[in-house]
C-alpha positions in Angstrom: 26.8 125.4 275.2 23.9 126.0 277.6 23.0 123.2 280.0 19.4 123.3 278.7 20.7 122.7 275.2 22.8 119.8 276.2 20.0 118.1 278.2 17.4 118.7 275.5 15.2 120.7 278.0 12.9 123.1 276.2 13.9 126.7 276.2 12.2 130.1 276.2 13.6 132.2 273.3 13.0 135.7 272.0 13.4 137.8 268.9 12.0 141.1 267.6 12.1 143.5 264.7 12.3 140.9 261.9 11.3 143.4 259.3 10.5 140.8 256.6 9.9 143.5 254.0 13.7 143.1 253.4 14.4 140.0 251.4 17.6 139.4 253.5 15.5 139.4 256.7 12.8 137.2 255.1 15.5 134.6 254.3 16.6 134.6 257.9 13.1 134.0 259.1 12.8 131.1 256.8 15.7 129.5 258.6 14.5 130.1 262.2 13.9 126.9 264.1 13.7 125.7 267.7 17.0 124.8 269.4 15.3 121.9 271.3 11.9 120.3 271.0 9.2 122.2 272.9 10.9 125.6 272.6 8.7 128.7 272.9 9.3 131.9 271.0 8.5 135.4 272.1 8.2 137.9 269.2 8.5 141.5 270.5 7.0 143.2 267.5 7.8 144.7 264.1 7.5 141.5 262.1 6.6 143.7 259.1 4.1 146.2 257.7 1.9 144.2 255.4 -0.8 141.8 256.7 0.1 139.1 254.2 3.7 139.1 255.3 2.9 139.2 259.0 0.6 136.2 258.6 3.2 134.3 256.6 6.0 134.9 259.2 3.9 134.2 262.3 2.3 131.2 260.7 5.7 129.7 259.8 7.1 130.3 263.3 3.9 128.8 264.9 4.3 125.7 262.8 7.9 125.2 264.2 7.8 126.3 267.8 5.7 124.7 270.5 4.1 128.1 271.2 4.6 131.6 269.8 3.8 134.8 271.8 3.5 138.0 269.8 3.2 141.6 270.7 2.7 144.4 268.1 5.4 146.8 267.2 4.6 150.1 265.6 5.2 148.8 262.1 2.4 146.2 262.3 0.0 149.0 263.1 0.9 151.1 260.1 -1.8 151.6 257.4 0.2 151.5 254.2 -0.8 151.8 250.5 -2.5 148.7 249.2 -3.8 147.6 252.6 -7.5 147.9 253.6 -7.8 151.6 254.5 -10.5 150.9 257.0 -8.1 149.0 259.1 -6.8 151.9 261.1 -5.8 152.1 264.7 -7.8 149.8 267.0 -9.5 148.1 264.0 -6.1 147.1 262.6 -4.9 145.8 265.9 -8.0 143.8 266.4 -7.6 142.3 262.9 -4.1 141.3 263.8 -5.3 139.7 267.1 -7.8 137.6 265.2 -5.2 136.6 262.7 -2.9 135.4 265.5 -5.7 133.5 267.2 -6.4 131.6 263.9 -2.7 130.7 263.8 -2.5 129.7 267.4 -0.3 132.6 268.4 -0.7 134.2 271.8 -1.4 138.0 271.9 -1.7 140.7 274.6 -5.5 140.1 274.6 -5.1 136.4 275.7 -4.5 134.7 279.0 -1.0 135.1 280.2 0.6 131.7 279.6 2.7 129.8 282.1 6.2 128.7 281.0 7.4 125.6 282.9 10.5 124.7 280.9 14.2 125.6 281.6 14.3 128.5 284.1 10.6 128.3 284.9 8.0 128.5 286.1 7.4 132.1 284.9 4.3 133.8 283.6 4.7 135.4 280.2 3.0 138.8 280.0 2.7 140.1 276.4 2.1 143.9 276.4 0.6 146.3 274.0 1.1 149.8 275.4 2.4 152.1 272.7 4.0 155.4 273.8 2.9 158.8 275.0 5.7 161.2 274.2 6.9 161.3 277.9 10.4 160.2 277.0 11.3 163.8 276.3 14.6 164.9 274.9 16.9 167.0 277.1 15.8 170.6 277.4 12.1 169.9 276.5 9.3 169.6 279.0 6.2 169.2 276.8 5.2 166.9 273.9 4.6 169.9 271.7 8.1 171.3 272.3 9.7 167.9 271.7 7.8 167.3 268.5 8.6 170.7 267.2 12.3 170.1 267.9 12.2 166.7 266.2 10.6 168.1 263.0 13.2 170.9 263.0 16.0 168.3 262.9 14.3 165.9 260.4 14.3 163.1 262.9 10.6 162.1 263.0 9.1 158.7 263.4 7.1 157.5 260.4 4.3 156.7 262.9 3.4 160.4 262.8 2.1 159.8 259.2 0.8 156.2 259.0 0.1 154.9 262.6 -3.4 156.1 263.1 -5.0 156.0 266.6 -8.7 155.7 265.6 -11.0 155.9 267.4 -8.8 157.6 270.0 -7.9 161.3 269.3 -4.2 160.6 269.6 -1.6 157.9 269.9 -0.8 159.1 273.5 -4.5 158.8 274.4 -4.5 155.2 273.0 -1.4 154.6 275.1 -3.0 155.8 278.3 -6.0 153.6 277.7 -3.8 150.5 277.1 -1.7 151.3 280.2 -4.8 151.6 282.4 -6.4 148.4 281.1 -3.1 146.4 281.4 -2.5 147.7 285.0 -5.9 146.3 286.0 -5.1 142.9 284.5 -1.8 142.8 286.3 -3.5 143.7 289.6 -5.7 140.6 289.1 -2.9 138.1 289.0 -3.5 135.9 292.0 -0.1 134.0 292.3 3.5 134.9 293.0 5.0 133.3 289.8 7.7 135.6 288.4 6.8 137.5 285.3 8.5 137.9 282.0 7.3 141.1 280.4 7.3 141.3 276.6 6.7 144.6 275.0 7.9 146.3 271.8 9.3 149.2 273.9 11.3 149.1 277.1 9.4 149.7 280.3 12.0 152.2 281.5 13.6 155.1 279.7 17.3 154.4 280.4 17.8 152.0 277.4 17.0 154.9 275.1 20.0 156.9 276.4 22.3 155.3 273.8 20.2 156.5 270.8 22.2 158.5 268.3 19.3 160.9 268.1 17.8 161.5 271.6 14.7 163.2 270.1 13.6 159.7 268.9 13.1 158.5 272.4 9.7 160.1 272.6 8.5 157.3 270.3 10.0 154.6 272.5 7.7 154.1 275.5 6.0 155.8 278.5 7.1 156.8 281.9 3.8 155.3 283.2 5.5 151.9 283.3 8.8 152.9 285.0 8.1 151.0 288.2 6.3 147.9 286.8 9.4 145.7 287.0 9.7 146.7 290.7 6.0 146.6 291.5 5.7 143.0 290.2 8.1 140.1 290.8 9.9 140.2 287.5 12.3 137.6 286.0 13.1 139.5 282.8 11.9 142.3 280.5 12.1 141.6 276.7 11.8 144.4 274.2 12.9 145.6 270.7 12.3 148.7 268.6 15.7 150.3 269.3 17.6 147.9 267.0 20.4 147.9 269.5 20.6 144.3 270.8 22.1 144.2 274.3 21.4 143.5 278.0 21.0 146.1 280.7 20.1 145.8 284.3 17.6 148.0 286.1 16.9 147.5 289.9 18.3 144.0 289.6 16.0 143.0 286.7 17.5 142.0 283.3 16.2 144.0 280.3 17.1 142.5 276.9 16.7 144.1 273.5 16.4 141.2 271.1 16.0 142.8 267.6 17.3 141.7 264.3 16.8 145.2 262.7 17.4 146.4 259.2 20.1 144.7 257.0 22.3 147.8 257.1 22.3 147.4 260.9 22.8 143.7 261.4 25.3 143.0 258.6 28.2 144.8 260.3 27.6 142.9 263.6 29.8 140.0 264.6 28.7 136.9 262.7 28.6 134.6 265.8 25.8 136.4 267.5 22.8 134.0 267.9 19.6 135.7 266.8 17.2 133.8 269.1 18.0 135.0 272.6 17.6 132.9 275.8 15.1 134.7 277.9 16.1 132.7 281.1 19.8 131.9 280.6 21.3 129.4 283.0 24.3 131.7 283.7 
């Protein structure tokens, strides 16, 4: 048992890809609670697809944890049947941000909060960056070639049909705008407190090397962030999306994929895996 748990010191925890559209996952969310009083929870995207469900889940978590920090995954940005059709792209994201603010949930648009519990102080940096098709599969050198290959194999992210970039002309254009805006914000940080990056996608490409279908990597991030964990003093990088929970190290920085995933994925896993992961483990 961790020292922080024994002493009752509040902890920084993380999870992603709750996908509450599945009843089994919704039941798990209903049982999520802090380990110790004052725990914060980082939610690295893909809570669900429908606004009502996203609001329910984040509201429940916000009522239990001292603070919840959320970043959008691709699923929250989908415009699905039965949802307001005008909430596409930026409009949908802005709607989600306002929803979170009403719930008291921190978003990538808010001030980066300072964590001073176990393992702190660190500054939490929630990111919304999307992807720009630069994680190209082997043998391909352009977005067009990689997409053609993906379509020929039948391995195509649903984003291509329901994640709209409006008013940007493309998802990669939206990504470039978000990267530029976020880079400016990071440059304005005026202290040397270590950062905990939280993004739906990894900041480097290497974690995608284990994907069963390498062509899916193009929907998993951007090479524009490949040096962010080196450029800034970084304590940890938390992400989801891949549905492959594990820890990897890049340039001495711990990257952790913290997803629950779909029932068909998590049910075969060992039953003793704790879902909420310690962002700043004591050992």
